[in-house]
MARBA-843881 format. One record per residue (C-alpha): residue number from 1; x, z negated, y negated. Coordinates in Angstrom, 1 decimal, always signed. Layout:
(NUM; (X; Z; Y)) ...
This chain:
(1; (+38.7; +88.2; -36.7)) (2; (+40.3; +85.7; -37.8)) (3; (+38.9; +82.3; -38.8)) (4; (+35.3; +80.9; -38.9)) (5; (+34.0; +77.7; -40.4)) (6; (+30.5; +76.3; -40.8)) (7; (+28.9; +73.1; -42.0)) (8; (+25.5; +71.5; -42.2)) (9; (+25.1; +67.9; -43.3)) (10; (+24.9; +65.8; -46.5)) (11; (+28.2; +66.7; -48.1)) (12; (+28.9; +69.6; -50.6)) (13; (+29.3; +72.4; -48.1)) (14; (+31.5; +74.5; -50.5)) (15; (+34.3; +72.0; -50.4)) (16; (+34.0; +71.3; -46.6)) (17; (+34.3; +75.1; -46.0)) (18; (+37.1; +75.6; -48.4)) (19; (+39.1; +72.7; -46.7)) (20; (+38.4; +74.4; -43.3)) (21; (+39.5; +77.8; -44.5)) (22; (+42.8; +76.4; -45.9)) (23; (+43.5; +74.8; -42.4)) (24; (+42.9; +78.3; -40.8)) (25; (+45.3; +80.2; -43.2)) (26; (+48.1; +79.9; -40.7)) (27; (+46.3; +82.3; -38.4)) (28; (+46.9; +85.2; -40.7)) (29; (+44.2; +87.0; -42.8)) (30; (+43.7; +89.4; -45.7)) (31; (+40.4; +88.2; -47.3)) (32; (+38.1; +85.2; -47.5)) (33; (+34.6; +84.3; -48.2)) (34; (+31.8; +81.7; -48.0)) (35; (+28.0; +81.6; -48.4)) (36; (+26.0; +78.4; -48.9)) (37; (+22.2; +77.9; -49.0)) (38; (+20.3; +75.7; -51.3)) (39; (+17.4; +73.5; -50.2)) (40; (+15.0; +76.3; -50.6)) (41; (+17.3; +78.9; -49.1)) (42; (+18.8; +80.4; -52.3)) (43; (+22.2; +81.8; -51.4)) (44; (+25.6; +81.6; -53.2)) (45; (+27.9; +84.2; -51.7)) (46; (+31.5; +84.3; -52.8)) (47; (+34.1; +86.7; -51.4)) (48; (+37.7; +87.8; -52.5)) (49; (+40.5; +89.9; -51.1)) (50; (+43.7; +88.1; -50.7)) (51; (+44.5; +84.4; -50.1)) (52; (+42.0; +81.5; -50.0)) (53; (+43.4; +80.4; -53.3)) (54; (+41.7; +83.4; -55.0)) (55; (+38.4; +82.3; -53.4)) (56; (+39.0; +78.7; -54.6)) (57; (+39.2; +80.0; -58.2)) (58; (+35.9; +81.7; -57.8)) (59; (+34.3; +78.6; -56.3)) (60; (+35.4; +76.5; -59.3)) (61; (+33.3; +78.8; -61.4)) (62; (+30.3; +78.8; -59.1)) (63; (+30.0; +75.2; -58.0)) (64; (+27.0; +74.3; -55.9)) (65; (+25.8; +71.1; -54.2)) (66; (+24.4; +73.1; -51.2)) (67; (+24.7; +71.2; -47.9)) (68; (+24.8; +74.2; -45.5)) (69; (+27.1; +77.1; -45.4)) (70; (+29.5; +79.4; -43.4)) (71; (+32.9; +80.8; -44.2)) (72; (+35.5; +83.2; -42.9)) (73; (+39.1; +84.4; -43.3)) (74; (+39.3; +88.1; -42.2)) (75; (+42.1; +89.9; -40.5)) (76; (+41.2; +93.6; -40.8)) (77; (+40.1; +95.5; -37.8)) (78; (+37.3; +97.9; -39.0)) (79; (+38.1; +98.9; -42.6)) (80; (+40.9; +98.1; -45.0)) (81; (+41.4; +94.7; -46.5)) (82; (+38.9; +94.6; -49.5)) (83; (+36.2; +92.5; -51.1)) (84; (+33.4; +94.7; -49.7)) (85; (+34.8; +94.4; -46.2)) (86; (+35.1; +90.6; -46.4)) (87; (+32.9; +88.2; -44.6)) (88; (+30.3; +86.8; -44.8)) (89; (+28.2; +90.0; -44.5)) (90; (+24.6; +90.0; -45.8)) (91; (+21.8; +92.3; -44.7)) (92; (+18.3; +91.3; -45.8)) (93; (+17.6; +87.7; -44.9)) (94; (+20.8; +87.3; -42.8)) (95; (+24.3; +86.2; -43.6)) (96; (+26.9; +86.5; -40.8)) (97; (+30.6; +85.8; -40.1)) (98; (+32.2; +87.3; -37.0)) (99; (+35.5; +87.3; -35.0)) (100; (+35.9; +90.0; -32.5)) (101; (+35.0; +93.7; -32.2)) (102; (+31.6; +95.2; -31.5)) (103; (+32.5; +98.4; -29.7)) (104; (+29.3; +100.2; -29.8)) (105; (+28.8; +99.6; -33.4)) (106; (+28.7; +103.3; -34.4)) (107; (+25.8; +103.9; -32.0)) (108; (+24.0; +100.9; -33.4)) (109; (+24.7; +101.9; -37.0)) (110; (+23.2; +105.4; -36.4)) (111; (+20.1; +103.9; -34.9)) (112; (+19.7; +101.4; -37.7)) (113; (+20.0; +104.0; -40.5)) (114; (+16.6; +105.3; -39.1)) (115; (+15.1; +102.1; -40.4)) (116; (+16.5; +102.5; -43.9)) (117; (+19.5; +100.2; -43.5)) (118; (+22.2; +101.3; -46.0)) (119; (+25.7; +100.1; -45.1)) (120; (+28.1; +99.0; -47.8)) (121; (+31.2; +98.2; -45.9)) (122; (+33.3; +99.9; -43.1)) (123; (+32.9; +97.0; -40.7)) (124; (+31.3; +96.5; -37.3)) (125; (+30.2; +93.1; -38.5)) (126; (+27.7; +94.5; -41.1)) (127; (+26.2; +96.5; -38.3)) (128; (+25.7; +93.4; -36.2)) (129; (+24.3; +91.6; -39.2)) (130; (+21.8; +94.4; -39.8)) (131; (+20.7; +94.3; -36.2)) (132; (+19.9; +90.6; -36.3)) (133; (+18.0; +91.2; -39.5)) (134; (+16.1; +94.1; -38.0)) (135; (+15.0; +92.1; -35.0)) (136; (+14.3; +89.0; -37.0)) (137; (+11.9; +90.8; -39.3)) (138; (+10.3; +93.2; -36.7)) (139; (+9.5; +90.5; -34.2)) (140; (+8.9; +87.7; -36.6)) (141; (+10.8; +85.5; -34.2)) (142; (+13.1; +82.5; -34.5)) (143; (+16.6; +83.1; -35.7)) (144; (+18.1; +82.1; -32.4)) (145; (+15.8; +84.5; -30.6)) (146; (+16.8; +87.3; -32.9)) (147; (+20.5; +86.6; -32.4)) (148; (+19.9; +86.4; -28.6)) (149; (+18.2; +89.8; -28.5)) (150; (+20.9; +91.4; -30.7)) (151; (+23.8; +90.2; -28.6)) (152; (+22.2; +91.8; -25.5)) (153; (+22.5; +95.1; -27.2)) (154; (+26.1; +94.8; -28.2)) (155; (+29.2; +95.7; -26.2)) (156; (+32.4; +93.8; -27.2)) (157; (+33.7; +90.5; -28.1)) (158; (+32.2; +88.1; -30.7)) (159; (+32.3; +84.6; -32.1)) (160; (+29.6; +84.3; -34.8)) (161; (+27.9; +82.0; -37.2)) (162; (+24.6; +83.1; -38.6)) (163; (+22.4; +81.8; -41.6)) (164; (+18.9; +82.9; -42.6)) (165; (+17.7; +82.4; -46.1)) (166; (+14.3; +81.6; -44.7)) (167; (+15.5; +78.6; -42.7)) (168; (+18.4; +76.8; -44.5)) (169; (+18.2; +73.9; -42.0)) (170; (+20.1; +75.5; -39.2)) (171; (+23.2; +77.6; -38.3)) (172; (+23.1; +79.8; -35.2)) (173; (+26.4; +80.3; -33.4)) (174; (+27.4; +82.3; -30.3)) (175; (+30.5; +83.4; -28.5)) (176; (+31.8; +85.9; -26.0)) (177; (+35.5; +86.4; -25.8)) (178; (+36.3; +84.7; -29.1)) (179; (+36.7; +81.0; -29.4)) (180; (+34.2; +78.8; -31.1)) (181; (+34.1; +75.0; -31.4)) (182; (+31.2; +72.7; -32.6)) (183; (+32.1; +69.3; -34.0)) (184; (+29.7; +66.5; -34.1)) (185; (+29.6; +63.9; -36.9)) (186; (+27.1; +61.4; -38.2)) (187; (+24.1; +63.5; -39.3)) (188; (+26.4; +66.5; -39.7)) (189; (+27.7; +69.3; -37.7)) (190; (+30.9; +71.3; -38.1)) (191; (+31.7; +74.8; -36.7)) (192; (+35.1; +76.3; -36.4)) (193; (+37.0; +79.0; -34.4)) (194; (+40.1; +76.7; -34.3)) (195; (+40.3; +72.9; -33.8)) (196; (+42.6; +72.5; -36.8)) (197; (+39.7; +73.0; -39.2)) (198; (+37.8; +70.1; -37.6)) (199; (+40.7; +67.5; -37.9)) (200; (+39.8; +64.7; -40.2)) (201; (+36.0; +65.3; -39.9)) (202; (+35.4; +64.4; -36.3)) (203; (+37.0; +64.1; -32.9)) (204; (+33.9; +64.8; -31.0)) (205; (+33.7; +68.5; -30.1)) (206; (+31.9; +71.0; -27.8)) (207; (+34.1; +74.0; -26.7)) (208; (+31.5; +76.7; -26.4)) (209; (+31.7; +79.0; -23.3)) (210; (+31.2; +82.7; -23.1)) (211; (+27.6; +83.7; -23.3)) (212; (+26.5; +80.5; -25.0)) (213; (+24.4; +80.4; -28.2)) (214; (+24.0; +77.1; -30.2)) (215; (+21.5; +76.0; -32.8)) (216; (+23.2; +73.6; -35.2)) (217; (+21.2; +71.2; -37.3)) (218; (+22.1; +67.9; -39.0)) (219; (+20.9; +66.0; -36.0)) (220; (+23.3; +67.9; -33.6)) (221; (+23.5; +71.1; -31.5)) (222; (+21.3; +72.6; -28.8)) (223; (+22.9; +75.2; -26.6)) (224; (+21.2; +78.1; -24.9)) (225; (+22.3; +80.9; -22.5)) (226; (+22.0; +84.5; -23.5)) (227; (+18.5; +84.5; -22.2)) (228; (+17.6; +81.6; -24.6)) (229; (+17.3; +79.1; -21.7)) (230; (+18.3; +75.5; -22.8)) (231; (+21.7; +74.3; -21.3)) (232; (+23.5; +70.9; -21.5)) (233; (+26.5; +70.6; -23.8)) (234; (+29.7; +68.8; -22.7)) (235; (+31.1; +66.7; -25.5)) (236; (+34.9; +66.2; -25.4)) (237; (+37.4; +64.3; -27.5)) (238; (+39.6; +66.5; -29.9)) (239; (+43.2; +66.0; -29.0)) (240; (+44.7; +66.9; -32.4)) (241; (+45.7; +64.7; -35.4)) (242; (+46.2; +65.3; -39.0)) (243; (+49.9; +64.7; -39.0)) (244; (+50.5; +67.6; -36.5)) (245; (+49.1; +70.2; -38.9)) (246; (+51.1; +69.0; -42.0)) (247; (+54.6; +70.1; -43.0)) (248; (+56.2; +66.6; -43.1)) (249; (+58.6; +67.6; -45.9)) (250; (+59.8; +70.9; -44.5)) (251; (+59.4; +74.0; -46.8)) (252; (+57.5; +76.0; -44.1)) (253; (+55.9; +75.2; -40.8)) (254; (+58.2; +77.7; -39.1)) (255; (+61.3; +75.5; -39.9)) (256; (+59.4; +72.4; -38.9)) (257; (+58.5; +73.9; -35.6)) (258; (+62.0; +75.1; -34.9)) (259; (+63.1; +71.5; -35.5)) (260; (+60.4; +70.0; -33.4)) (261; (+61.8; +71.6; -30.2)) (262; (+63.7; +68.6; -29.0)) (263; (+60.5; +66.5; -29.2)) (264; (+58.1; +69.1; -28.0)) (265; (+60.3; +70.1; -25.1)) (266; (+60.5; +66.4; -24.1)) (267; (+56.8; +66.3; -24.1)) (268; (+56.8; +69.3; -21.8)) (269; (+59.2; +67.7; -19.4)) (270; (+57.9; +64.2; -19.5)) (271; (+56.8; +63.0; -16.0)) (272; (+57.5; +66.4; -14.6)) (273; (+61.3; +66.4; -14.2)) (274; (+63.5; +63.6; -13.1)) (275; (+67.2; +63.3; -12.2)) (276; (+66.8; +59.9; -10.6)) (277; (+65.0; +60.2; -8.3)) (278; (+65.6; +64.0; -8.2)) (279; (+62.2; +65.7; -8.8)) (280; (+60.5; +68.6; -10.4)) (281; (+56.7; +68.4; -10.3)) (282; (+53.8; +69.9; -12.1)) (283; (+50.4; +68.3; -11.9)) (284; (+47.2; +70.1; -12.4)) (285; (+48.0; +73.2; -10.2)) (286; (+45.3; +72.4; -7.7)) (287; (+47.6; +73.6; -4.9)) (288; (+48.6; +71.7; -1.7)) (289; (+52.3; +71.7; -0.7)) (290; (+51.3; +74.1; +2.1)) (291; (+49.7; +76.5; -0.3)) (292; (+52.8; +76.4; -2.5)) (293; (+55.0; +77.0; +0.5)) (294; (+53.1; +80.2; +1.4)) (295; (+53.7; +81.8; -2.0)) (296; (+55.6; +85.0; -1.7)) (297; (+55.1; +86.7; -5.1)) (298; (+54.8; +85.3; -8.6)) (299; (+53.4; +87.4; -11.4)) (300; (+53.7; +86.1; -15.1)) (301; (+51.2; +87.5; -17.4)) (302; (+51.7; +87.4; -21.2)) (303; (+51.9; +89.2; -24.4)) (304; (+54.8; +89.1; -27.0)) (305; (+56.7; +85.9; -26.9)) (306; (+54.8; +84.7; -23.8)) (307; (+55.8; +87.8; -22.0)) (308; (+59.5; +87.3; -22.9)) (309; (+59.2; +83.6; -21.7)) (310; (+58.1; +84.9; -18.4)) (311; (+61.1; +87.3; -18.4)) (312; (+63.6; +84.6; -19.3)) (313; (+62.3; +82.1; -16.6)) (314; (+62.5; +84.8; -14.0)) (315; (+66.2; +85.1; -14.6)) (316; (+66.6; +81.4; -14.1)) (317; (+64.3; +81.2; -11.0)) (318; (+65.9; +84.0; -9.0)) (319; (+69.2; +82.1; -9.0)) (320; (+67.8; +79.4; -6.8)) (321; (+64.8; +80.9; -5.2)) (322; (+65.2; +83.4; -2.3)) (323; (+62.4; +85.2; -0.5)) (324; (+60.0; +85.2; -3.5)) (325; (+59.7; +88.1; -5.8)) (326; (+59.2; +87.3; -9.5)) (327; (+57.9; +89.6; -12.2)) (328; (+56.8; +89.4; -15.7)) (329; (+54.0; +91.7; -16.9)) (330; (+52.8; +92.8; -20.3)) (331; (+49.1; +91.9; -20.3)) (332; (+48.0; +94.7; -22.5)) (333; (+49.6; +97.2; -20.1)) (334; (+48.6; +95.6; -16.7)) (335; (+45.0; +95.3; -17.6)) (336; (+44.8; +99.2; -17.5)) (337; (+47.0; +100.0; -14.7)) (338; (+46.0; +100.8; -11.1)) (339; (+48.3; +98.0; -9.9)) (340; (+48.6; +96.4; -6.4)) (341; (+48.7; +92.7; -5.8)) (342; (+50.6; +91.7; -2.7)) (343; (+49.3; +89.0; -0.4)) (344; (+50.3; +85.4; -1.1)) (345; (+50.6; +86.1; -4.9)) (346; (+50.2; +83.5; -7.5)) (347; (+49.7; +84.6; -11.2)) (348; (+50.9; +82.4; -14.1)) (349; (+48.8; +83.1; -17.1)) (350; (+50.9; +82.4; -20.2)) (351; (+49.4; +81.9; -23.7)) (352; (+50.1; +79.5; -26.5)) (353; (+46.6; +79.7; -27.9)) (354; (+44.9; +80.2; -24.6)) (355; (+42.7; +82.9; -26.3)) (356; (+44.8; +86.0; -26.2)) (357; (+42.3; +88.8; -25.4)) (358; (+44.5; +91.0; -23.2)) (359; (+45.8; +88.1; -21.3)) (360; (+42.3; +86.8; -20.7)) (361; (+41.2; +90.2; -19.5)) (362; (+44.0; +90.2; -16.9)) (363; (+43.1; +86.7; -15.7)) (364; (+39.5; +87.8; -15.2)) (365; (+40.7; +91.0; -13.2)) (366; (+43.1; +89.0; -11.1)) (367; (+40.4; +86.4; -10.3)) (368; (+38.1; +89.2; -9.3)) (369; (+40.7; +90.2; -6.8)) (370; (+41.0; +86.8; -5.4)) (371; (+44.4; +86.0; -6.8)) (372; (+45.3; +82.3; -7.5)) (373; (+45.7; +82.0; -11.3)) (374; (+47.5; +79.2; -13.0)) (375; (+47.5; +78.6; -16.7)) (376; (+50.6; +77.8; -18.8)) (377; (+48.9; +77.1; -22.2)) (378; (+49.3; +74.9; -25.2)) (379; (+45.8; +74.7; -26.7)) (380; (+43.6; +72.1; -25.0)) (381; (+40.1; +73.4; -24.3)) (382; (+41.0; +77.1; -24.8)) (383; (+39.3; +79.8; -22.7)) (384; (+42.2; +80.5; -20.5)) (385; (+42.7; +76.8; -19.7)) (386; (+39.1; +76.6; -18.7)) (387; (+39.1; +79.8; -16.6)) (388; (+42.1; +79.4; -14.5)) (389; (+42.1; +77.8; -11.1)) (390; (+44.7; +75.3; -12.1)) (391; (+47.7; +75.0; -14.4)) (392; (+49.6; +73.0; -17.0)) (393; (+49.6; +72.3; -20.7)) (394; (+53.0; +72.6; -22.3)) (395; (+52.1; +69.9; -24.9)) (396; (+54.2; +71.2; -27.8)) (397; (+51.5; +70.1; -30.3)) (398; (+50.0; +72.3; -33.1)) (399; (+51.9; +75.5; -33.7)) (400; (+50.9; +76.5; -37.2)) (401; (+53.4; +79.3; -38.0)) (402; (+52.3; +82.7; -36.8)) (403; (+55.7; +83.3; -35.3)) (404; (+55.9; +81.3; -32.1)) (405; (+59.1; +79.2; -31.5)) (406; (+58.6; +75.8; -29.8)) (407; (+56.0; +77.3; -27.5)) (408; (+58.5; +79.8; -26.2)) (409; (+61.1; +77.2; -25.2)) (410; (+58.4; +75.0; -23.5)) (411; (+56.8; +78.0; -21.7)) (412; (+60.2; +78.9; -20.2)) (413; (+60.7; +75.3; -19.1)) (414; (+57.2; +74.9; -17.5)) (415; (+57.6; +78.3; -15.6)) (416; (+61.0; +77.3; -14.4)) (417; (+59.7; +73.9; -13.1)) (418; (+57.1; +75.8; -11.2)) (419; (+60.0; +77.9; -9.7)) (420; (+61.7; +74.6; -8.8)) (421; (+58.6; +73.4; -7.1)) (422; (+58.4; +76.5; -5.0)) (423; (+62.0; +76.1; -4.0)) (424; (+61.5; +72.5; -3.0)) (425; (+58.5; +73.3; -0.9)) (426; (+60.3; +76.2; +0.8)) (427; (+63.2; +73.8; +1.8)) (428; (+65.9; +74.6; -0.8)) (429; (+68.3; +71.7; -0.7)) (430; (+68.3; +69.0; -3.4)) (431; (+72.0; +69.5; -4.1)) (432; (+71.3; +73.1; -4.8)) (433; (+68.6; +72.3; -7.3)) (434; (+70.4; +69.3; -8.9)) (435; (+72.2; +71.1; -11.6)) (436; (+69.0; +72.8; -12.8)) (437; (+67.1; +69.6; -13.0)) (438; (+70.0; +67.8; -14.8)) (439; (+70.3; +70.6; -17.3)) (440; (+66.5; +70.6; -18.0)) (441; (+66.7; +66.9; -18.8)) (442; (+69.7; +67.5; -21.1)) (443; (+68.2; +70.5; -22.9)) (444; (+66.3; +68.7; -25.7)) (445; (+69.4; +66.7; -26.8)) (446; (+71.5; +69.9; -26.6)) (447; (+69.0; +71.8; -28.9)) (448; (+68.9; +68.9; -31.3)) (449; (+72.8; +68.9; -31.5)) (450; (+72.8; +72.6; -32.1)) (451; (+70.2; +72.5; -34.9)) (452; (+72.1; +69.8; -36.8)) (453; (+75.4; +71.4; -36.5)) (454; (+74.7; +75.1; -37.2)) (455; (+71.7; +75.1; -39.7)) (456; (+73.9; +75.5; -42.8)) (457; (+76.2; +78.0; -41.1)) (458; (+73.2; +80.2; -40.0)) (459; (+71.7; +79.9; -43.5)) (460; (+74.9; +81.2; -45.1)) (461; (+75.2; +84.0; -42.7)) (462; (+71.5; +85.0; -43.1)) (463; (+71.9; +85.3; -46.8)) (464; (+74.9; +87.6; -46.3)) (465; (+73.0; +89.9; -44.0)) (466; (+69.5; +89.8; -45.4)) (467; (+69.9; +93.1; -47.3)) (468; (+70.1; +95.2; -44.1)) (469; (+67.0; +97.1; -43.1)) (470; (+67.8; +97.4; -39.3)) (471; (+69.1; +95.2; -36.7)) (472; (+70.2; +95.6; -33.0)) (473; (+70.1; +92.6; -30.6)) (474; (+71.9; +92.9; -27.3)) (475; (+72.5; +90.5; -24.3)) (476; (+73.2; +90.6; -20.6)) (477; (+71.5; +88.9; -17.7)) (478; (+69.5; +85.9; -18.9)) (479; (+70.5; +86.8; -22.5)) (480; (+68.6; +90.1; -22.4)) (481; (+65.2; +88.4; -22.8)) (482; (+66.8; +86.3; -25.6)) (483; (+67.7; +89.6; -27.3)) (484; (+64.2; +90.7; -27.0)) (485; (+62.8; +87.6; -28.4)) (486; (+65.4; +87.3; -31.1)) (487; (+64.6; +90.8; -32.4)) (488; (+60.9; +90.0; -32.2)) (489; (+61.2; +87.0; -34.4)) (490; (+63.3; +88.8; -37.0)) (491; (+60.9; +91.6; -37.3)) (492; (+57.9; +89.3; -37.4)) (493; (+59.0; +87.2; -40.3)) (494; (+61.6; +89.3; -42.2)) (495; (+60.1; +92.8; -41.7)) (496; (+63.6; +94.0; -40.8)) (497; (+63.3; +96.7; -38.2)) (498; (+64.9; +95.0; -35.2)) (499; (+65.3; +96.1; -31.5)) (500; (+66.4; +94.2; -28.5)) (501; (+68.4; +95.8; -25.6)) (502; (+70.1; +95.0; -22.5)) (503; (+73.8; +95.3; -23.4)) (504; (+74.5; +97.6; -20.6)) (505; (+72.0; +100.1; -22.0)) (506; (+74.1; +100.6; -25.2)) (507; (+75.8; +103.7; -24.0)) (508; (+72.5; +105.2; -22.8)) (509; (+71.2; +105.7; -26.3)) (510; (+71.1; +102.8; -28.7)) (511; (+74.7; +103.0; -29.7)) (512; (+73.7; +106.3; -31.6)) (513; (+71.9; +104.0; -34.1)) (514; (+75.0; +102.1; -35.3)) (515; (+75.9; +102.7; -38.9)) (516; (+76.2; +100.8; -42.2)) (517; (+72.4; +100.3; -42.4)) (518; (+72.4; +98.1; -39.3)) (519; (+73.7; +94.7; -38.4)) (520; (+74.1; +93.6; -34.7)) (521; (+73.5; +90.3; -33.0)) (522; (+75.5; +89.9; -29.8)) (523; (+74.9; +87.1; -27.3)) (524; (+78.0; +86.4; -25.3)) (525; (+78.1; +83.6; -22.7)) (526; (+81.3; +82.2; -21.2)) (527; (+80.6; +83.2; -17.6)) (528; (+81.2; +86.1; -15.2)) (529; (+79.9; +88.6; -17.7)) (530; (+82.0; +87.6; -20.7)) (531; (+84.4; +90.6; -20.3)) (532; (+81.5; +93.1; -20.0)) (533; (+79.8; +91.6; -23.1)) (534; (+83.1; +91.7; -25.1)) (535; (+83.5; +95.3; -24.1)) (536; (+80.1; +96.1; -25.6)) (537; (+81.0; +94.4; -28.8)) (538; (+84.3; +96.4; -29.0)) (539; (+82.3; +99.7; -28.3)) (540; (+80.0; +99.0; -31.2)) (541; (+83.0; +98.0; -33.5)) (542; (+84.5; +101.4; -32.9)) (543; (+81.3; +102.9; -34.5)) (544; (+81.5; +100.6; -37.6)) (545; (+79.3; +97.7; -36.4)) (546; (+78.5; +94.6; -38.5)) (547; (+78.2; +92.2; -35.7)) (548; (+77.2; +88.6; -35.5)) (549; (+78.2; +87.1; -32.2)) (550; (+76.5; +83.9; -30.8)) (551; (+78.6; +82.5; -28.1)) (552; (+79.7; +79.3; -26.3)) (553; (+83.2; +80.5; -25.6)) (554; (+86.4; +79.5; -27.4)) (555; (+88.0; +82.9; -26.5)) (556; (+88.6; +85.6; -29.1)) (557; (+85.4; +87.4; -30.1)) (558; (+85.6; +90.7; -32.0)) (559; (+82.8; +90.3; -34.5)) (560; (+82.4; +90.0; -38.2)) (561; (+80.8; +86.6; -37.9)) (562; (+81.0; +84.3; -34.9)) (563; (+78.7; +81.4; -34.3)) (564; (+80.4; +79.2; -31.7)) (565; (+77.9; +76.8; -29.9)) (566; (+79.5; +73.9; -28.3)) (567; (+77.2; +72.9; -25.4)) (568; (+77.6; +71.1; -22.1)) (569; (+74.9; +73.4; -20.6)) (570; (+75.8; +76.3; -18.5)) (571; (+72.6; +77.4; -16.8)) (572; (+70.2; +77.1; -19.8)) (573; (+72.6; +78.0; -22.5)) (574; (+70.4; +81.1; -23.4)) (575; (+67.7; +78.7; -24.6)) (576; (+70.3; +77.0; -27.0)) (577; (+71.3; +80.5; -28.2)) (578; (+67.7; +81.3; -28.9)) (579; (+67.5; +78.4; -31.3)) (580; (+70.2; +80.0; -33.3)) (581; (+68.2; +83.3; -33.3)) (582; (+65.2; +81.4; -34.6)) (583; (+67.1; +79.9; -37.5)) (584; (+68.6; +83.4; -38.3)) (585; (+65.2; +85.0; -38.5)) (586; (+63.8; +82.2; -40.6)) (587; (+66.5; +82.2; -43.1)) (588; (+66.7; +86.0; -43.4)) (589; (+63.0; +85.9; -44.2)) (590; (+63.5; +83.2; -46.8)) (591; (+66.3; +85.1; -48.3)) (592; (+64.1; +88.2; -48.7)) (593; (+61.3; +86.2; -50.2)) (594; (+58.7; +86.7; -47.5)) (595; (+55.7; +84.6; -46.7)) (596; (+57.3; +83.0; -43.7)) (597; (+54.4; +81.3; -42.2)) (598; (+51.9; +84.0; -42.6)) (599; (+53.7; +87.3; -42.1)) (600; (+51.9; +90.5; -43.2)) (601; (+49.5; +92.2; -40.7)) (602; (+49.9; +89.5; -38.1)) (603; (+47.4; +86.9; -36.7)) (604; (+48.3; +83.7; -34.8)) (605; (+45.7; +84.2; -32.1)) (606; (+45.0; +87.8; -31.0)) (607; (+41.4; +87.7; -29.8)) (608; (+40.8; +91.4; -29.9)) (609; (+42.6; +94.5; -28.5)) 
């Protein structure tokens, strides 16, 4: 993986492809390349290790007016980042770009070497390219037929775009487990793995489904199933605009998205939460009140930040909902466990991109078992959004930075609203739920206030602590998932080794780590656990800690630095503290000179295991 673009029309395809690749840079990648075909099929293939800017320099020296081409940004899976492993791959008459993993590529490679195929890269993609070329030549068939036959022989996931030098008037595309979108213009067609590459070109799109193959020409696209039978395409309106994928004056998308949280959270809550009349309601669940009333177990399935969002929401929900068990599961673990699903279970499938491979695999397994699956996703038209039985969009807008911030806050809010719906359906009194609904409504303005007040303070602290190579984050109760998420954000963007722990676990091992190489982030809420949390801080100080405390109390805090957050919230204070953690991670990364929006080794949408 990571990003695919394609174009056929009457424009200079090099520039269209380059523009699309730049839009996909946020996804994370290590090399980039394009190939374009002239009117008679002569190819111009350009590939470079590193950033798209390096590829752009090469394009300037090899300008062509070709009107068809495909391009790719690669995030290494098979083989190290290098020019020879970069896409597009070429074997014989075929050029191909690919997201996903071909699991049986070694067996296919062994077989193809018998037919004098000599492989130059370490990739599974080159093997798939050779397989298409072999069938294309052997059978003398159409390109779409060769692709169809080849895909029947592979095991794994793919989103591909394919060109043949013998037929420069079409691009063949296909998907299984890796997203692919076709955009329709006037006598031109665009291909992309992410909607952001299509913005400004067209708002008429086809979200390809698993097992579909498409033949793109200037006139449009014809879809087929894997058996090459024609099927009808559903054209939809692209819900994304150019403004949402621009920085709007911020230095980085990450900072922009941290600051967008008041607005994005308002979008999540709009029409779903009301204090007058008192109401918490999610549309799109496709569940009757009676079905909701029967729910006894809720499983939240997610990876990384989405998993932590489920953990956090669980702490909130269990405070007002009795008689329902609530658990958050790591998708990459659950999919391989021999787990039992109790009767009357609902699964919440949480993913910003809606394409997370492990989460999607869990969804498919749970559906096979007859479990009601509801999506909590951001990307409209994504695979998870299409495969669930119902669900909600969190409506946070485009999240471009690889490190997720605004999606986390809105995921927690959406899951909590689902919990409030369960409580209402099961007869929990309005008075008991009133404070939760009032605080949800107030949360966006409280986050905005904290951002304005503490930005400079956090920036100053981050500079002072940016030289540390290790960090320990601790919190109790609903602050424990915030510690996990805070540590994740720091390690993602700053490359500081950071770990999050439940504060009560300090004496059971982690306290042995504390020395002058570490700084610590301690979350202390002014509630019934204040004394316990303060004791943990004192225990660390006795071992030479360099602690930063994030708190809403005016009481004495024994830390090197104390960030005192003044908020009227009580129940959802952890989400306000989390915004401070996001700023801290951002400013530490900036102080260390890192590529904040595109951290090394990471991809925005993880569509392979």
